[in-house]
C-alpha positions as CSV (number, residue, x, y, z in Angstrom):
1,G,0.0,0.0,0.0
2,I,0.9,3.6,-0.1
3,V,1.2,3.9,3.7
4,E,2.1,1.1,6.0
5,S,1.1,0.8,9.7
6,N,4.6,0.1,10.9
7,F,7.9,1.5,9.8
8,P,10.5,-0.8,8.4
9,S,14.0,-1.0,9.9
10,Y,16.3,1.9,9.5
11,S,19.8,1.6,8.3
12,S,20.9,5.1,9.6
13,L,19.6,7.8,12.0
14,Q,19.2,10.2,8.9
15,E,16.9,7.6,7.3
16,Q,15.0,7.1,10.5
17,T,14.1,10.9,10.5
18,L,13.5,11.2,6.8
19,L,11.1,8.3,6.5
20,P,8.5,9.5,8.9
21,A,8.5,12.9,7.3
22,L,7.9,11.6,3.9
23,D,5.1,9.2,5.5
24,S,3.5,12.4,6.7
25,A,3.8,14.0,3.2
26,L,2.2,11.1,1.7
27,N,-0.8,11.1,4.2
28,S,-1.4,14.8,3.8
29,C,-1.5,14.6,-0.1
30,I,-4.1,12.0,-0.6
31,S,-7.6,13.2,-1.6
32,I,-10.3,12.8,0.9
33,T,-13.0,12.1,-1.9
34,T,-11.1,10.0,-4.3
35,G,-8.2,8.5,-2.4
36,A,-6.0,9.8,-5.3
37,L,-2.7,11.5,-4.8
38,N,-2.8,15.4,-5.1
39,P,-1.9,15.7,-8.8
40,L,0.5,18.7,-7.9
41,L,2.6,16.2,-5.9
42,S,2.3,13.1,-8.1
43,K,5.4,13.7,-10.0
44,F,7.3,14.2,-6.8
45,L,5.9,11.2,-4.9
46,S,5.8,8.8,-8.0
47,Q,9.5,8.7,-7.8
48,F,9.1,6.3,-4.9
49,S,7.6,2.9,-5.8
50,H,7.8,1.9,-2.2
51,R,8.7,3.8,1.0
52,R,11.8,1.7,1.4
53,S,13.2,3.2,-1.8
54,I,13.0,6.8,-0.3
55,P,16.3,6.7,1.6
56,I,18.0,5.2,-1.6
57,M,16.4,8.0,-4.0
58,L,16.9,10.9,-1.7
59,L,19.7,10.2,0.7
60,G,22.2,9.2,-2.0
61,R,21.5,12.3,-4.1
62,S,23.4,15.6,-4.3
63,F,20.8,18.3,-4.1
64,Q,21.0,21.9,-5.3
65,V,21.7,24.3,-2.3
66,I,20.4,27.8,-2.5
67,G,20.7,30.7,0.0
68,I,22.4,34.0,0.5
69,P,24.2,34.9,3.6
70,W,22.2,37.3,5.7
71,P,23.3,40.9,5.8
72,D,24.3,42.2,9.2
73,L,21.1,44.5,9.5
74,N,17.7,43.9,7.9
75,D,15.8,46.6,6.0
76,G,13.8,47.8,9.0
77,L,9.9,47.7,8.9
78,F,7.0,50.1,8.2
79,Y,3.9,50.2,10.3
80,N,0.9,51.8,8.6
81,D,-2.3,53.4,10.3
82,V,-5.2,55.3,9.0
83,V,-6.7,58.0,11.5
84,K,-10.1,56.8,12.6
85,P,-12.9,59.1,13.9
86,P,-12.0,58.5,17.6
87,D,-8.4,59.6,17.1
88,S,-9.2,62.7,15.1
89,G,-8.2,65.8,16.9
90,K,-5.5,64.1,19.0
91,S,-1.8,65.0,18.8
92,L,0.6,62.7,17.0
93,I,2.5,61.9,20.2
94,H,-0.7,61.1,22.0
95,F,-1.9,58.6,19.3
96,Y,1.5,56.7,19.3
97,S,2.4,56.8,22.9
98,C,-1.2,55.5,23.9
99,K,-1.8,53.2,20.9
100,Y,1.6,51.6,21.0
101,K,2.8,52.1,24.6
102,S,4.1,48.5,24.7
103,S,6.5,49.3,21.8
104,A,8.1,52.3,23.5
105,P,7.6,54.8,26.5
106,L,6.6,58.4,25.8
107,E,10.2,59.4,25.6
108,G,10.9,56.8,23.0
109,W,8.1,58.1,20.7
110,L,9.3,61.6,21.0
111,Q,12.8,60.6,19.9
112,R,11.3,58.6,16.9
113,I,9.4,61.6,15.9
114,K,12.4,63.9,16.1
115,N,14.4,61.4,14.1
116,E,11.9,61.8,11.2
117,Q,10.7,58.2,11.4
118,I,7.0,59.1,11.0
119,T,5.2,60.6,8.1
120,I,1.6,61.9,7.7
121,D,0.3,61.5,4.2
122,G,3.7,61.1,2.9
123,E,5.3,64.2,4.7
124,V,7.8,63.9,7.4
125,I,6.6,65.3,10.7
126,T,8.9,66.3,13.5
127,D,6.4,68.1,15.7
128,P,5.0,65.7,18.3
129,E,1.9,68.1,18.8
130,T,0.7,67.9,15.2
131,I,-3.2,67.5,15.3
132,L,-4.4,64.4,13.4
133,R,-7.2,64.5,11.0
134,I,-9.7,61.8,10.0
135,G,-8.5,59.6,7.1
136,S,-4.8,60.7,7.2
137,E,-2.4,58.1,6.5
138,L,0.5,57.5,9.2
139,V,3.6,55.5,8.6
140,Y,6.1,54.7,11.2
141,R,9.5,53.5,9.9
142,R,11.2,51.3,12.4
143,L,15.1,51.5,12.0
144,P,17.0,48.4,10.7
145,W,18.0,46.0,13.4
146,K,20.3,42.8,13.7
147,E,18.1,39.6,13.8
148,P,19.2,36.6,15.8
149,D,21.6,34.2,14.0
150,T,19.9,31.6,11.9
151,P,20.8,29.3,9.0
152,F,20.3,30.5,5.4
153,S,20.9,27.4,3.3
154,L,18.1,25.4,1.8
155,E,18.2,22.1,-0.2
156,I,15.9,21.8,-3.2
157,L,14.6,18.2,-3.0
158,Y,12.4,18.4,-6.0
159,E,11.2,21.2,-8.4
160,D,8.7,21.3,-11.4
161,D,6.7,24.0,-13.0
162,E,4.3,24.2,-10.2
163,M,6.3,23.5,-7.0
164,I,9.3,23.3,-5.1
165,A,10.0,20.9,-2.2
166,L,12.6,22.2,0.2
167,N,14.7,20.7,3.0
168,K,14.1,23.4,5.8
169,P,16.7,23.3,8.6
170,S,16.0,23.8,12.2
171,G,16.3,27.4,13.4
172,L,15.1,29.0,10.2
173,Q,11.7,30.8,10.4
174,V,9.3,30.1,7.4
175,L,7.4,33.5,7.3
176,P,8.1,37.0,8.8
177,G,7.1,37.5,12.4
178,G,8.4,39.0,15.6
179,V,12.0,39.7,15.5
180,F,12.5,37.8,12.2
181,Q,11.4,40.0,9.5
182,Q,14.1,39.2,6.9
183,R,15.8,35.9,8.1
184,T,13.0,33.6,6.8
185,V,12.6,31.0,4.1
186,L,10.3,33.3,2.2
187,T,13.0,35.9,1.8
188,Q,15.5,33.3,0.5
189,L,13.0,32.2,-2.0
190,Q,12.4,35.8,-3.2
191,W,16.1,36.4,-3.5
192,W,16.7,33.2,-5.4
193,S,13.7,33.6,-7.8
194,S,14.7,37.1,-8.6
195,D,18.0,35.6,-10.1
196,Q,16.2,32.9,-12.0
197,S,14.6,33.1,-15.5
198,F,11.1,32.1,-14.6
199,S,8.6,31.7,-17.5
200,I,5.7,34.0,-18.1
201,S,3.3,31.4,-16.7
202,E,4.9,31.7,-13.2
203,E,3.1,34.5,-11.7
204,L,4.7,35.0,-8.3
205,H,7.7,34.2,-6.3
206,P,7.6,30.7,-4.8
207,V,5.8,30.8,-1.5
208,P,5.5,28.2,1.2
209,V,2.1,26.6,1.4
210,H,2.1,25.1,4.9
211,R,4.0,25.7,8.2
212,L,6.9,24.3,9.9
213,G,8.0,25.7,13.3
214,R,11.2,27.6,13.5
215,G,12.8,24.8,15.5
216,T,11.5,22.0,13.3
217,S,13.4,20.7,10.3
218,G,11.7,18.9,7.4
219,I,10.2,19.0,4.0
220,L,8.6,22.5,3.1
221,L,6.3,22.6,0.1
222,C,6.2,25.8,-1.9
223,A,4.0,26.9,-4.8
224,K,5.4,28.6,-7.8
225,T,2.1,29.7,-9.4
226,K,-1.1,31.4,-8.1
227,L,-3.1,28.3,-9.3
228,A,-0.7,25.9,-7.4
229,R,-1.0,28.0,-4.3
230,T,-4.7,28.0,-4.4
231,Q,-4.9,24.2,-4.9
232,F,-2.4,23.6,-2.0
233,A,-4.3,25.8,0.2
234,A,-7.6,23.7,-0.4
235,Y,-5.7,20.5,0.3
236,F,-4.0,21.6,3.5
237,A,-7.3,23.3,4.7
238,D,-8.9,19.8,4.6
239,G,-8.0,18.1,7.8
240,T,-8.8,14.5,6.7
241,S,-7.1,12.2,4.3
242,S,-8.0,8.8,2.8
243,V,-5.0,6.6,4.0
244,I,-4.5,3.4,2.1
245,R,-3.0,0.9,4.7
246,N,-3.4,-2.3,2.7
247,S,-2.9,-2.7,-1.0
248,T,-5.6,-5.4,-1.0
249,S,-8.2,-3.0,0.6
250,E,-10.6,-1.5,-1.8
251,E,-11.6,1.5,0.3
252,G,-8.7,2.1,2.5
253,T,-9.0,3.6,5.8
254,K,-10.1,7.1,6.8
255,G,-7.6,8.9,9.0
256,K,-6.9,12.3,10.5
257,F,-3.7,14.2,9.9
258,Q,-2.6,17.4,11.5
259,K,-2.5,20.5,9.3
260,Y,1.0,21.6,8.2
261,T,2.8,18.4,9.5
262,V,5.5,17.4,7.0
263,R,8.3,17.2,9.5
264,L,11.6,15.8,10.4
């Protein structure tokens, strides 16, 4: 069958961690309605006639490695606000020191205004007592900072016109969030794709279609087109898969799988 109830014996620790990850990938890519493999992944998964062939097919290969070393500082971050009726008539410093008091104390916001880090409708404002008007667009520019150390290299396990399967290392965040705004898988994909000669049919930078925790290593699937992204989203949003546990079984067995679990 496609998925067996018991894992075979392992010949190495690397094989022991890789097999369960691909087992999860198989489970999460089977259609709930037809029991058929997600067509987006059929070419990737069809390389393996049996799960025991996976370590031979993957572990023996030399994969393309992509990744650019991180710059010392990121590009900073922009925070956008639109003045709502309750804030109309308030001063600029009152708005920021009250709404974002957890970000910095009053003195900190005064310094940011003096540093020309805030604009109103595109104009730099240095007077903290400037009165806000309804509908005005406020932009606060956070200065660049050094993000915590993190890996930057990614192995491409598989690639076709629709998708890329990556080997994500532990310690690398998938999407921007918190202190990690630049040092993410998404940033490396954007940098890599900007240097590639993608066809006209490829409408966006490759983007991850599921999550892996920052501390988790494993297979990360990424869509290269809008259509692939939409189809992957539909598959991962469905929390049930039809798992075939015995090749002699006609219907297979219904089983639950966790969303976003393709892990090592």
